[in-house]
ROSE-4610 file (N, C-alpha, C; in Angstrom, 1 decimal, always signed):
// ROSE-4610
residu = [M/M/M/L/L/L/A/A/A/Y/Y/Y/A/A/A/Q/Q/Q/G/G/G/D/D/D/V/V/V/R/R/R/A/A/A/F/F/F/E/E/E/A/A/A/L/L/L/Y/Y/Y/A/A/A/R/R/R/S/S/S/R/R/R/G/G/G/M/M/M/L/L/L/Y/Y/Y/R/R/R/F/F/F/I/I/I/L/L/L/R/R/R/S/S/S/V/V/V/G/G/G/D/D/D/R/R/R/A/A/A/S/S/S/A/A/A/D/D/D/E/E/E/L/L/L/F/F/F/Q/Q/Q/E/E/E/T/T/T/W/W/W/S/S/S/R/R/R/L/L/L/V/V/V/A/A/A/A/A/A/R/R/R/E/E/E/R/R/R/Y/Y/Y/R/R/R/V/V/V/E/E/E/A/A/A/K/K/K/F/F/F/T/T/T/T/T/T/W/W/W/L/L/L/L/L/L/Q/Q/Q/I/I/I/A/A/A/H/H/H/N/N/N/L/L/L/I/I/I/V/V/V/D/D/D/T/T/T/F/F/F/R/R/R/R/R/R/T/T/T/R/R/R/P/P/P/Q/Q/Q/A/A/A/D/D/D/P/P/P/D/D/D/E/E/E/T/T/T/E/E/E/A/A/A/V/V/V/F/F/F/R/R/R/T/T/T/L/L/L/D/D/D/A/A/A/P/P/P/E/E/E/S/S/S/E/E/E/R/R/R/P/P/P/E/E/E/Q/Q/Q/Y/Y/Y/L/L/L/S/S/S/E/E/E/F/F/F/E/E/E/Q/Q/Q/R/R/R/R/R/R/R/R/R/L/L/L/Q/Q/Q/L/L/L/V/V/V/L/L/L/D/D/D/E/E/E/L/L/L/P/P/P/P/P/P/A/A/A/Q/Q/Q/R/R/R/E/E/E/A/A/A/F/F/F/L/L/L/L/L/L/R/R/R/V/V/V/E/E/E/G/G/G/G/G/G/L/L/L/G/G/G/L/L/L/E/E/E/A/A/A/I/I/I/A/A/A/R/R/R/L/L/L/T/T/T/G/G/G/A/A/A/G/G/G/Q/Q/Q/E/E/E/T/T/T/V/V/V/K/K/K/S/S/S/R/R/R/L/L/L/R/R/R/Y/Y/Y/A/A/A/L/L/L/A/A/A/K/K/K/I/I/I/R/R/R/E/E/E/K/K/K/F/F/F/A/A/A/E/E/E]
num = [1/1/1/2/2/2/3/3/3/4/4/4/5/5/5/6/6/6/7/7/7/8/8/8/9/9/9/10/10/10/11/11/11/12/12/12/13/13/13/14/14/14/15/15/15/16/16/16/17/17/17/18/18/18/19/19/19/20/20/20/21/21/21/22/22/22/23/23/23/24/24/24/25/25/25/26/26/26/27/27/27/28/28/28/29/29/29/30/30/30/31/31/31/32/32/32/33/33/33/34/34/34/35/35/35/36/36/36/37/37/37/38/38/38/39/39/39/40/40/40/41/41/41/42/42/42/43/43/43/44/44/44/45/45/45/46/46/46/47/47/47/48/48/48/49/49/49/50/50/50/51/51/51/52/52/52/53/53/53/54/54/54/55/55/55/56/56/56/57/57/57/58/58/58/59/59/59/60/60/60/61/61/61/62/62/62/63/63/63/64/64/64/65/65/65/66/66/66/67/67/67/68/68/68/69/69/69/70/70/70/71/71/71/72/72/72/73/73/73/74/74/74/75/75/75/76/76/76/77/77/77/78/78/78/79/79/79/80/80/80/81/81/81/82/82/82/83/83/83/84/84/84/85/85/85/86/86/86/87/87/87/88/88/88/89/89/89/90/90/90/91/91/91/92/92/92/93/93/93/94/94/94/95/95/95/96/96/96/97/97/97/98/98/98/99/99/99/100/100/100/101/101/101/102/102/102/103/103/103/104/104/104/105/105/105/106/106/106/107/107/107/108/108/108/109/109/109/110/110/110/111/111/111/112/112/112/113/113/113/114/114/114/115/115/115/116/116/116/117/117/117/118/118/118/119/119/119/120/120/120/121/121/121/122/122/122/123/123/123/124/124/124/125/125/125/126/126/126/127/127/127/128/128/128/129/129/129/130/130/130/131/131/131/132/132/132/133/133/133/134/134/134/135/135/135/136/136/136/137/137/137/138/138/138/139/139/139/140/140/140/141/141/141/142/142/142/143/143/143/144/144/144/145/145/145/146/146/146/147/147/147/148/148/148/149/149/149/150/150/150/151/151/151/152/152/152/153/153/153/154/154/154/155/155/155/156/156/156/157/157/157/158/158/158/159/159/159/160/160/160/161/161/161/162/162/162/163/163/163/164/164/164/165/165/165/166/166/166/167/167/167/168/168/168/169/169/169/170/170/170/171/171/171/172/172/172/173/173/173]
x = [-9.9/-10.3/-11.4/-12.3/-13.4/-12.9/-12.0/-11.4/-10.6/-10.0/-9.2/-10.3/-11.3/-12.4/-13.0/-12.9/-13.4/-12.2/-11.1/-10.0/-8.9/-8.9/-7.8/-6.5/-5.5/-4.3/-3.5/-3.7/-2.8/-3.5/-4.7/-5.4/-4.8/-4.6/-4.0/-2.6/-1.8/-0.5/-0.4/-1.4/-1.5/-2.0/-2.9/-3.3/-2.1/-1.3/-0.2/+0.9/+1.2/+2.1/+1.8/+0.5/+0.0/-0.1/-0.4/-0.7/+0.3/+1.3/+2.2/+3.1/+3.5/+4.3/+3.5/+2.4/+1.5/+1.2/+0.8/+0.3/+1.5/+2.7/+3.7/+4.2/+4.2/+4.6/+3.5/+2.2/+1.2/+1.4/+1.7/+1.8/+3.1/+4.2/+5.4/+5.4/+4.9/+4.8/+3.8/+2.8/+1.9/+2.5/+3.2/+3.8/+5.2/+5.9/+7.2/+8.4/+8.2/+9.4/+9.1/+10.3/+10.1/+9.6/+10.0/+9.6/+8.0/+7.5/+6.0/+5.3/+6.0/+5.4/+5.3/+6.5/+6.6/+5.4/+5.2/+4.2/+2.8/+2.5/+1.2/+1.0/+2.1/+1.9/+1.4/+2.1/+1.8/+0.4/+0.1/-1.3/-2.3/-2.2/-3.0/-3.4/-2.2/-2.5/-3.1/-2.8/-3.4/-4.9/-5.2/-6.6/-7.4/-6.7/-7.3/-7.6/-6.7/-6.8/-8.0/-8.0/-9.1/-10.5/-10.6/-11.9/-12.2/-11.4/-11.6/-13.0/-13.6/-15.0/-16.0/-15.7/-16.7/-16.6/-15.5/-15.4/-16.6/-17.0/-18.2/-17.6/-18.1/-17.6/-18.5/-17.9/-18.6/-17.8/-16.5/-15.6/-14.4/-13.4/-12.3/-11.5/-10.9/-10.1/-9.1/-8.3/-7.4/-8.0/-9.2/-9.9/-10.1/-10.6/-11.0/-9.6/-8.6/-7.3/-6.7/-6.8/-6.4/-7.2/-8.5/-9.3/-8.8/-8.5/-7.9/-6.6/-5.7/-4.5/-4.7/-5.7/-6.0/-6.5/-7.3/-8.0/-6.7/-5.9/-4.8/-4.0/-3.6/-2.8/-3.4/-4.7/-5.5/-5.4/-5.7/-5.6/-4.2/-3.1/-1.7/-1.6/-1.9/-1.7/-2.5/-3.7/-4.4/-3.7/-3.1/-2.4/-1.0/-0.5/+0.8/+0.9/-0.1/-0.2/+1.1/+1.7/+3.0/+2.6/+3.6/+3.4/+4.2/+4.8/+5.6/+4.7/+5.2/+4.4/+4.8/+4.1/+4.4/+5.8/+6.3/+7.8/+8.8/+8.6/+9.5/+9.3/+8.2/+7.9/+8.6/+8.4/+9.1/+10.6/+11.2/+12.6/+13.1/+12.3/+12.6/+12.7/+11.5/+11.5/+12.6/+13.1/+14.1/+15.4/+15.6/+16.8/+16.7/+15.6/+15.5/+15.8/+15.4/+15.5/+16.9/+17.6/+19.0/+19.9/+20.2/+21.1/+20.8/+19.5/+19.0/+19.3/+19.1/+19.2/+20.6/+21.6/+22.9/+23.8/+23.4/+24.2/+23.9/+24.9/+24.6/+23.4/+22.9/+21.9/+22.4/+21.9/+22.4/+21.3/+21.7/+20.6/+20.5/+19.3/+19.1/+18.8/+19.4/+19.3/+17.8/+17.4/+16.0/+15.9/+16.9/+16.9/+16.7/+17.5/+17.3/+16.0/+15.4/+14.1/+13.1/+13.2/+12.2/+12.4/+13.6/+13.8/+13.2/+13.5/+13.1/+11.5/+10.9/+9.4/+8.9/+9.6/+9.2/+9.2/+10.3/+10.4/+9.2/+8.9/+7.8/+6.4/+6.3/+5.1/+5.0/+6.0/+6.1/+5.7/+5.9/+5.4/+3.9/+3.3/+1.9/+1.0/-0.1/-1.1/-1.5/-1.8/-2.1/-3.3/-4.3/-5.4/-5.1/-4.1/-3.6/-2.7/-1.8/-0.9/-1.7/-2.7/-3.5/-4.2/-4.8/-5.5/-4.6/-3.4/-2.3/-1.9/-1.6/-1.1/-2.1/-3.4/-4.4/-4.6/-4.4/-4.5/-3.3/-2.1/-0.9/-0.5/-0.5/+0.0/-1.1/-2.3/-3.4/-4.2/-4.0/-4.7/-6.0/-6.6/-8.0/-8.5/-9.8/-10.4/-10.9/-11.5/-12.0/-13.2/-14.0/-15.2/-14.6/-13.7/-13.2/-12.5/-11.7/-10.9/-11.9/-13.1/-14.0/-14.7/-15.0/-15.6/-14.8/-13.5/-12.5/-12.2/-12.1/-11.7/-12.9/-14.1/-15.2/-15.5/-14.7/-14.8/-15.6/-16.1/-16.8/-15.8/-16.4/-15.6/-14.9/-15.6/-15.1/-13.9/-14.0/-13.1/-11.8/-12.0/-10.9/-10.3/-11.0/-10.4/-9.7/-10.1/-9.3/-8.0/-8.1/-6.9/-5.8/-6.3/-5.3/-4.7/-5.6/-5.1/-4.0/-4.3/-3.3/-2.1/-2.2/-1.0/-0.1/-0.8/+0.0/+0.7/+0.0/+0.6/+1.8/+1.7/+2.7/+3.9/+3.6/+4.7/+5.5/+4.7/+5.4/+6.1/+5.6/+6.3/+7.7/+7.6/+9.0/+9.8/+9.4/+10.4/+10.8/+10.1/+10.6/+11.7/+11.8/+12.8/+14.1]
y = [-7.9/-6.4/-6.3/-7.1/-7.0/-7.1/-8.0/-8.2/-6.8/-6.2/-4.9/-3.9/-3.9/-2.8/-2.9/-4.1/-4.3/-4.0/-3.6/-3.2/-4.1/-5.4/-6.3/-5.8/-5.3/-4.8/-5.9/-7.1/-8.2/-8.4/-8.2/-8.4/-7.4/-6.2/-5.3/-5.6/-6.1/-6.6/-7.7/-8.6/-9.7/-9.1/-8.1/-7.5/-6.8/-6.1/-5.2/-6.3/-7.3/-8.3/-9.0/-9.2/-10.0/-9.0/-7.7/-6.9/-5.8/-5.7/-4.5/-4.6/-5.8/-5.9/-5.7/-6.3/-6.1/-4.7/-3.9/-2.7/-1.7/-1.9/-1.0/-1.1/-2.4/-2.5/-1.9/-2.0/-1.4/+0.2/+0.8/+2.2/+2.6/+1.9/+2.3/+2.3/+1.1/+1.0/+2.0/+2.5/+3.4/+4.9/+5.3/+6.6/+6.7/+5.6/+5.6/+6.1/+6.7/+7.1/+6.8/+6.4/+5.9/+6.9/+8.1/+9.2/+9.3/+9.4/+9.5/+8.3/+7.1/+5.8/+5.6/+6.0/+5.9/+6.7/+7.9/+8.9/+8.3/+7.8/+7.2/+6.0/+5.2/+3.9/+4.3/+5.2/+5.6/+6.2/+7.0/+7.6/+6.6/+5.6/+4.5/+3.8/+3.4/+2.8/+3.8/+5.0/+6.0/+6.0/+6.0/+6.2/+4.8/+3.8/+2.4/+2.5/+2.9/+3.1/+4.0/+5.1/+6.0/+5.5/+4.6/+4.2/+2.8/+2.3/+1.0/+0.7/+1.6/+1.3/+1.4/+2.0/+2.1/+1.0/+0.1/-1.1/-1.9/-2.3/-3.1/-4.2/-5.4/-6.5/-6.5/-5.8/-5.7/-6.3/-6.4/-7.0/-7.6/-8.1/-8.6/-7.3/-7.8/-6.7/-6.0/-6.8/-6.2/-5.2/-5.6/-4.6/-3.3/-3.4/-2.2/-1.4/-2.0/-1.3/-0.8/-1.5/-1.0/+0.3/+0.3/+1.4/+2.6/+2.4/+3.6/+4.2/+3.2/+3.6/+4.2/+3.6/+4.2/+5.5/+5.8/+7.3/+8.2/+7.8/+8.6/+8.9/+7.9/+8.1/+9.0/+8.9/+9.7/+11.2/+11.3/+12.7/+13.3/+12.5/+13.0/+13.3/+12.5/+12.9/+14.1/+14.3/+15.5/+16.8/+16.7/+17.8/+18.1/+17.1/+17.3/+16.8/+17.2/+16.9/+17.4/+16.5/+16.9/+17.9/+18.8/+20.0/+19.7/+18.6/+18.4/+18.1/+18.5/+18.3/+16.9/+16.5/+15.0/+14.8/+15.8/+15.6/+15.6/+16.3/+16.2/+14.8/+14.4/+13.0/+11.8/+12.0/+11.0/+11.1/+12.3/+12.4/+11.7/+11.9/+11.2/+9.7/+9.1/+7.7/+7.2/+8.0/+7.5/+7.5/+8.5/+8.5/+7.3/+6.9/+5.8/+4.5/+4.5/+3.2/+3.0/+4.1/+4.0/+3.1/+3.0/+2.0/+0.7/+0.3/-1.1/-1.5/-0.6/-0.9/-0.9/-0.2/-0.2/-1.3/-2.0/-3.2/-4.4/-5.4/-6.6/-7.5/-8.3/-9.2/-10.1/-10.2/-11.0/-11.5/-12.5/-13.0/-11.8/-11.4/-10.4/-11.0/-10.4/-10.9/-10.5/-11.0/-10.7/-9.2/-8.6/-7.1/-6.3/-6.7/-6.0/-6.2/-7.4/-7.7/-6.9/-6.8/-5.9/-4.4/-3.9/-2.6/-2.4/-3.3/-3.1/-3.1/-4.0/-4.1/-2.7/-2.0/-0.8/+0.3/+0.3/+1.2/+1.1/-0.2/-0.5/-0.1/-0.4/+0.1/+1.5/+2.3/+3.8/+4.3/+3.5/+3.9/+3.7/+2.8/+2.5/+3.7/+3.8/+4.9/+4.6/+5.6/+5.4/+4.4/+4.4/+3.5/+2.0/+1.8/+0.5/+0.0/+0.9/+0.5/+0.2/+1.1/+0.9/-0.5/-0.8/-2.1/-3.3/-3.2/-4.3/-4.4/-3.3/-3.4/-4.0/-3.5/-4.1/-5.6/-6.0/-7.5/-8.2/-7.7/-8.5/-8.3/-7.1/-6.7/-7.0/-6.5/-6.6/-8.0/-8.7/-10.0/-10.0/-8.8/-8.6/-9.2/-9.5/-10.0/-8.7/-9.1/-8.0/-7.2/-7.9/-7.3/-6.3/-6.7/-5.9/-4.7/-5.0/-3.8/-2.7/-3.3/-2.3/-1.6/-2.3/-1.6/-0.5/-0.8/+0.0/+1.3/+1.1/+2.2/+3.0/+2.3/+3.0/+2.7/+1.7/+1.4/+0.2/-0.1/-1.3/-2.5/-3.7/-4.9/-5.1/-4.8/-4.9/-3.9/-2.7/-1.7/-2.2/-2.8/-3.3/-4.4/-5.3/-6.4/-5.9/-4.8/-4.3/-3.6/-2.9/-2.3/-3.3/-4.4/-5.5/-6.0/-6.3/-7.0/-6.0/-4.7/-3.7/-3.6/-3.7/-3.5/-4.8/-6.0/-7.1/-7.2/-6.8/-6.7/-5.8/-4.6/-3.6/-4.2/-4.8/-5.4/-6.5/-7.4/-8.5/-7.9/-6.9/-6.2/-5.6/-4.9/-4.3/-5.4/-6.4/-7.4/-8.3/-8.4/-9.0/-8.3/-6.9/-6.1/-6.4]
z = [+18.3/+18.5/+19.4/+19.4/+20.3/+21.8/+22.1/+23.4/+23.7/+22.7/+23.1/+23.3/+22.5/+22.7/+24.2/+24.7/+26.1/+27.2/+26.7/+27.6/+27.8/+27.0/+27.1/+26.4/+27.1/+26.5/+25.7/+26.2/+25.6/+24.2/+24.1/+22.8/+21.7/+22.2/+21.3/+20.9/+21.9/+21.6/+20.5/+20.6/+19.6/+18.2/+18.2/+17.0/+16.3/+17.1/+16.7/+16.1/+16.8/+16.4/+15.1/+15.0/+13.7/+12.6/+12.7/+11.6/+11.3/+12.1/+11.9/+10.6/+10.3/+9.1/+7.8/+7.8/+6.6/+6.4/+7.5/+7.5/+7.1/+7.7/+7.4/+5.9/+5.4/+4.0/+3.1/+3.5/+2.5/+2.6/+3.8/+3.9/+3.1/+3.4/+2.7/+1.2/+0.8/-0.7/-1.4/-0.5/-1.0/-1.1/+0.0/+0.0/-0.5/-0.5/-1.0/-0.2/+0.9/+1.7/+3.2/+3.8/+5.2/+6.2/+6.1/+7.1/+7.0/+5.9/+5.9/+6.2/+5.8/+6.2/+7.7/+8.5/+9.9/+10.4/+10.0/+10.6/+10.4/+9.2/+8.9/+9.6/+9.8/+10.5/+12.0/+12.6/+14.1/+14.0/+13.1/+13.2/+13.0/+12.2/+11.9/+13.2/+14.0/+15.3/+16.3/+16.2/+17.1/+16.9/+15.6/+15.3/+15.7/+15.6/+16.0/+17.5/+18.3/+19.7/+20.1/+19.4/+19.6/+19.2/+18.3/+17.7/+18.3/+19.2/+19.6/+20.2/+20.8/+21.4/+20.4/+19.3/+18.1/+17.1/+17.2/+16.4/+16.3/+15.1/+14.8/+13.8/+14.0/+13.1/+11.8/+10.9/+9.6/+8.5/+8.7/+7.8/+8.6/+8.0/+8.7/+9.4/+10.4/+11.1/+10.2/+9.5/+8.5/+7.5/+7.1/+6.1/+6.9/+8.1/+8.8/+9.1/+9.5/+9.7/+8.4/+7.3/+6.0/+5.5/+5.9/+5.6/+6.3/+7.6/+8.4/+7.7/+7.4/+6.7/+5.4/+4.5/+3.2/+3.3/+4.2/+4.4/+4.8/+5.7/+6.0/+4.8/+4.0/+2.8/+1.9/+1.6/+0.8/+1.1/+2.5/+3.1/+2.8/+3.0/+2.8/+1.4/+0.4/-1.0/-1.3/-0.8/-1.0/-0.6/+0.6/+1.2/+0.4/-0.2/-0.7/-2.2/-2.9/-4.4/-5.0/-5.8/-6.7/-7.6/-7.8/-8.6/-10.0/-10.1/-11.4/-12.5/-13.7/-14.9/-15.5/-16.4/-16.9/-17.4/-18.1/-18.6/-17.5/-16.4/-15.2/-14.6/-14.5/-13.9/-14.7/-16.1/-16.9/-16.7/-16.6/-16.4/-15.2/-14.1/-12.9/-13.0/-13.6/-13.9/-14.8/-15.9/-16.6/-15.8/-14.8/-14.0/-13.0/-12.5/-11.6/-12.3/-13.6/-14.3/-15.0/-15.1/-15.8/-15.2/-13.9/-13.3/-13.6/-13.6/-13.8/-15.3/-16.1/-17.6/-18.1/-17.3/-17.8/-17.3/-16.3/-15.9/-16.6/-16.8/-17.5/-16.8/-17.6/-17.0/-16.0/-14.8/-13.9/-12.9/-12.1/-11.1/-10.0/-9.7/-8.8/-7.5/-6.5/-5.0/-4.7/-3.6/-3.1/-2.9/-2.3/-2.0/-3.3/-4.3/-5.6/-6.2/-6.0/-6.6/-5.9/-4.6/-3.9/-4.3/-4.4/-4.9/-6.3/-7.2/-8.5/-8.5/-7.7/-7.6/-7.0/-6.1/-5.6/-6.7/-7.5/-8.7/-9.6/-10.0/-10.8/-10.2/-8.9/-8.3/-8.3/-8.2/-8.2/-9.5/-10.6/-11.9/-12.3/-11.4/-11.6/-11.3/-12.1/-11.6/-10.3/-9.5/-8.0/-7.8/-8.6/-8.4/-8.7/-9.6/-9.9/-8.7/-8.3/-7.2/-5.9/-5.7/-4.4/-4.5/-5.6/-5.8/-5.7/-6.2/-6.2/-4.8/-4.0/-2.7/-1.7/-1.9/-1.0/-1.2/-2.5/-2.8/-2.2/-2.6/-2.3/-0.8/-0.3/+1.1/+2.1/+1.8/+2.6/+2.6/+1.4/+1.3/+1.1/+0.6/+0.5/-0.9/-0.8/-2.1/-2.9/-4.1/-5.0/-4.2/-3.6/-3.0/-1.9/-1.1/+0.0/-0.6/-1.6/-2.2/-2.8/-3.5/-4.0/-3.0/-1.8/-0.8/-0.1/+0.0/+0.7/-0.3/-1.6/-2.5/-3.1/-2.9/-3.4/-5.0/-5.5/-7.0/-7.1/-8.3/-8.6/-8.7/-8.5/-8.5/-9.9/-10.9/-12.3/-12.5/-12.0/-12.0/-11.2/-10.1/-9.3/-10.1/-10.6/-11.4/-12.6/-13.3/-14.4/-13.8/-12.7/-12.2/-11.8/-11.2/-10.8/-12.2/-13.2/-14.4/-15.1/-15.2/-15.7/-15.0/-13.6/-12.7/-12.9/-12.9/-13.1/-14.5/-15.6/-16.9/-17.0/-16.3/-16.3/-15.5/-14.4/-13.5/-14.3/-14.9/-15.7/-16.9/-17.5/-18.7/-18.1/-17.0/-16.6/-16.1/-15.6/-15.1/-16.3/-17.3/-18.5/-19.2/-19.0/-19.6/-18.8]
């Protein structure tokens, strides 16, 4: 990133190649739909380009990149808060879960496992989902997640523990 800040375009290409998959998966799993994810992905890179001269090495590059994406995701959620009440939300989750529970137990392909994981992630409270994705997709440690989200390390640890417990429970079903 420091080389790119000095104008080295090939350094940007290397950053993009190394980080694009992780970043896109984080955004997609956070927002849940491809159109929004595509838009936020592009906006994250645009913000990076615009801020390249102000970049300071205070954390890993991926932490800084995920912070940009996180802020954009939070802004998006604030603008488009869902208006559904809890009963409507539960009805949607029951509809999403129905096909999984109606078919006989069988070995799930990798695609089906990813799909199932996405459905489980969608059911997690936003703070737990965010902590889980920052840990798994972003590869961040507790301290970095705490700094990124503004929560304490113990809170982050609890969110991760609850998220993992819920994911294990759903996959055990």
